[in-house]
N, C-alpha and C positions, 0 to 999 in steps of 0.2 A: 503494499499499498505505499509505502513514502518514496519509494519509484515512480508509483502512478503522481501521485503528491506535484513531488520535483518537474514531472511530466508539467504537469495543468500551470504550475509559475511559471516552467521557464514558456510556455505558450501567452502566458499571459501580459498585457501589452505593457508596456515600459512610461513612467508617469509622467512625461514629456508626452508622453501619445495621449495619456490618460485628461488632462488639461487641455486637449485639444481639441476644439470642438469640431473640426472641420475632419479630425478623425474616428470622433466619436458616435456622432449626429446623422447616423447614414438612416436615412426613413427605403422602407423597399417592403413590399409584399409579401405578407406572409407566407406566401407558397416558395417563393425567392428565398426567403431567412433558411425556409427548411429546407431547400436545398444543401446549404452549406451546409448541413450539419444532420444528414436521414434516419443519424440512430435518431436524433432525439422527437419525438411526434410532435413541435412548437404546435400546433390545432388543437391534437386532445389539452392537452397542462395548459393550453391557455382558454377555450372552451371549457372546462371543471372550474377554470377559476374566476371570470367572466359573469355578471348578472347573466341570466337565462335569456335578457332582452340583447343584450349586447350582442353584437356581430366584429367580431377584429378581422379585417383581410389586410390592413398595411401596421406597422410597427417597426420601433427603428431600435436600429441594431449598434450597438454601442462597439462592436467592434467584430467587422465580418472577421477575418483575418484570425482571429482566438478561434470562432467558430468552426471554419477549417483548419486548423492544426483538434478542436480536439474531436472534429469526425474522427479526424488517422488518428490521434490517441484512444478511443473509445474502442476505433476498429481492432487494434490491436493488445485491446485488455483485457484479461480471460473477465466470465460473467462473475470469479468468486470475489476478486480487487473490487469489483465493482459493486456487489451485494457490501462487502466488508466496509467500504467506505465510507456507504450511505449509512451503514447501521451504527457507524460510529461520528458521522456526522449531523445524519437526520431521522432518526427512532420509525417516525414517522413515515418514511418515506420506504424505507428498508421491508415494511410490514407489506406493501402494495405492489412488492418483489415477487414475492412466496407466491 
């Protein structure tokens, strides 16, 4: 799990990029955002979190490059490591993984 966290940290934008609105303000369609990281079903997550009368078609992606890197990281990480990560980081999410 430590190696997984190192990969996530390495993929994260640096502090300079986080303060640059031209790099952190990336409006796009939900479909396009999902293409950046197909292993995460953003539309499902958003529909579960949003009020039932709200339809989300567009969103602001903070770091498209991070999502692309995350996609690669997830593809090369075992399910056991992911399960352990979410168990430690967010127990309610890990319950949904079973």
